[in-house]
Steps between C-alpha positions, in 0.01 A plus 500: 500500500588188698867515599529867402589783735196725447458849643640667810563848645774578245261408217240738645758780527607448137135506388439830676827640364406404144160669540674816627729490196198465269344809657833685473519412130143623451588830670813535285290444186253770604730758658812509284497660157590281202877472495787254509514523882136393527566200277811397694327532840198309374714219355696472826180480707346240269822294509495511880136392507560209260813397691310499830217295352740244351689472830175465700379224267837324522492513882144375529557209257837400643551151645800614706292581803795539738656772281173693466442471874849639563433793264175573684682476835755760390219727385320459834820581693546821302137602547518419871814710542334790318190472720713500816700798373190708427308402814520793737285368786752344738293512818538203736123473522466411132735201512282193525755228577784573735697293750432764767122468466489208741699682771391863461200714422517831314287793615496872430547756772168678563673838520787509245399202276844337529497125436599310813620140518366357824550159658200274458342480848144394558268759653507874554853640514625851578735636231726806489590637158879551473452786255255727683486335848122468477356224719203294382354150523518225236278194501646189339401138464740206492509309173 
């Protein structure tokens, strides 16, 4: 395998997809009555499985590492975009790296649970929530 590309995330996805297709073919064999449609569906699934396996083997044995890396990069961009699209939690508190983290702290109001962006001041500071006008204290430490 020296000088060959090997496996990556796209290879793993294709492996899982081929296993799903094998299970789908098994279900088709059990569930559908004997007919021409069953034969056609089964042949299409088997062709897809064989095609995926040939392509996976070709990718893993390829010496054109830069091309395989580019293919994997495209796959990762698509998966990343899909993950961002289906991620519904957009709270400021869940973002780990942000340029505002050094200048501000984020706290919830004790009354209405609104997320407040507060300047980072050392010590105990009095805060007024702009949403419900509740006054409370926030303790913060300088980084």
